N, C-alpha and C positions, 0 to 999 in steps of 0.2 A: 358512480350510482346511475341508477338507472330510474326511469320515470316510469312508475307503474299507472297511476291516474292522473286527468287532468280534473281540476277541480271546475265547475260550472255553475254559473248562477243567470237568472234573469236579470237583465239589467234596464230593460226598455219593455214596453209592449206598443201594436201597432197593429192595423187593419191591410189585409191584402187586398187583392184586387176585388175579391167576392164579398168584402165586408168581413170576414171572420177575425176576429182578435186573435194574434199571434205574438208571443214572447221572441226577443231577441237576446238569446245567454251570451256570455262573455266569458273568457276562462281568467279565475281571480285568483289562482293558484295550481299548486301541482302536489303530488304525493310518489316520494322517490323510497327505493329499497336501499337500506344502508347495512352497514354492517352489523350494526344492532336493533334492527327492526325496520319499521314503515315511519318515515318521517314526513311531515307536511309543511309546507312551505306557502305561504300566504302571501302574494303580491300584490292586491289590491283590496280593498274591500268597499263594495257597491254600497255606500253610503243613503241614496235615495233610495235605496230598496229595503230599508231598514222596516220591518214590520211587527211590532211589539218585542224591539229591541234582538230579534234574532235574522239572520237571513236562512234560506234553506238554500241549498246547492247539490248538484251532481257530481257522481266519481264517474269519469269516462276513462274507458283504457284507451292508450294511445292507438290511432287506426294505423299506423307503419311506423317505421324505424327513425326514417330520416325526418318524420315530424315531431316524436320525442324527442330529438336530442338537439333541435333548433333553439337558440337560445330564447329568453322570455323579452318581448320589446320594452324598449325605454321608454319612460316616463315622462310625457310631455313635460317640457320646462317650463318652471311657474314665472312669469312674466315681473321684472323688476319696479313696475310702474302700479302696482295695485295700491288702494287708497289706505289700506289697513297695516 
C-alpha cells in the first residue's frame, strides 16, 4: 500500500523572531492507496485543537519516496504512576 497523502493539522501556535504568529503542524495520519480505493489511517488526534467539535487538516503529498516508506513514530509510553 502506497502512501498518497500525509494528513497534517495545526497542533500549536508560536511567534517567530519578528513577532509574527505562526502555527506548528504535525502529521496525524496518512491516506494510502489500496486495491479497494483510498484508505485513511488516523494515528493521533490533537484534542487540544478541537474547535467546535472538529479539526481542520491538510492533505500533503509525500515529498520523496524514502520519506513515504518510513514507519510512523511510536507513541510515547504512558507512565504507570498516574493518579487516576
